[in-house]
Every structure is written in C-alpha cells, then in structure tokens.
Steps between C-alpha positions, in 0.01 A plus 500: 500500500668172424407186308535139602404275207288781357307559827521853644624542855616807690847441641616734775839338560735270309800343667721305256767278653809364319666253745830319454685237706871562547730224625770609739833355602653604834852643513736561792495875482230733376161421356405172333561456129195477274584264216162429335171687456183320390185690402174389664145535367388860489188604688272802514260596781194698404243679713205703393126498436271298279185704448212561258218288365739214398688487833354162606574347153860631510548360855355161391730493195812577709410228758447245219826595331685462832342164577572359155861635488415692185769735364375857508634817344507814711554842344518804728795713592698175457425219253510149641407150391461220753265318733298632791649354820298707747169689475289647776199734483413655835174698484401799706250780508749725321448337160128476414514357147802270532778391724866564576749231410858388546660266249834329453614402147798272443704452179514140374683310236335210313710210388432351160552144391811422295308216332424553134296281260742530212877511517687795347697410181849469659375255765272321254807430278671332796194285567463386133396142437774234499630424146774236548580334833744224399434128536339303780527130580188326619498246783367148474229460763491119508645344817709231330614699203395215265201542266198274551314317223350750252666791677808502268335748262411731789856486641642610164291817530633553851863456389470792256698799608291819524661824390460789748489852355650820639443858390746605237787695650443341843805412707348152549494422126853625425699309754615825667370412843687667784 
C-alpha cells in the first residue's frame, strides 16, 4: 500500500529517475571531456491498482490534481513531492472493483518573489529621509527678467535661496564626491 495525499493506492512498481545533463568538449584523441554536470528535475513512474469502495473518488481526485497542477505528496517505497504529469487508468475485466493505473510524477521548484513590504534595517538606514541637501537657486520664470507692476513683492519671494538637505554623513553633504 502507498499513499498519495492521504489516499490509498496499491503500487506494484516504482521507477525513480534522476537525470543530469553533461556538457562535453571534443578532444583530438580519446573520449570527449565532460566539464559540467547539471541536475534535471527528478521523476518517478508508478503503476498499480486503485481498488475498493473509494476507487472512483480517488481516481477523480488524482485527475483533478493533475489538471490543476496541484503539488502532491507520494509515500510508498520512495517518498516524492511533485506534480502529476501523466495519469492513465485502463480498465479491464481483471479488476472488478477498481482499475489499474500508470502515473508519472515530476519534481518542481517554485520561485518566490523577492519583493517585501518593509525593508530590513540595514537597507532602511540607507533609504532614510533626506536631512540636509545644500542650497538651491530658483529660476525666474518671467520672459523679460523684469518685474511687472505689483509683482515686485512676489519676485522677492522667488529670489530667496532654498536650502536643500542631505542625510547626515552622506557623501553629498560633506563635499567628498568622487
């Protein structure tokens, strides 16, 4: 007996496969040199019988899990976690209360996002709010450069120099720009 996501199945044969890809470089004499080996996704082929009063429910569950790409956990002679990539259930007169099956499981890796809502303290310290950013000079937006009547007071406000603030200890605030 074996379990796949808690459902009992009778597995007659398990065939795990651990493939790798090896890159080769030809040489003048002898066999090619292998200089790199890369592991591929592991697979396991299962064959056996689904029988008993819950055979139809187990079959329906496995088909749904395959169609949805659901990660399943298989525990038999070998333990394996992956997705069902192939599932067939031929029926014959030999199995009255169930069916035979063949199944292929494939190992998968799920990527996770590197995005986080809050920054860790070392990075947050680098992204602290600006404290002192030096001084800025504002531009006069009038085309002639001369103030119009009643605009002299407004131009005085425009001529004020605004101080820009940088974070304390910043290379921009110390004059140590390289």
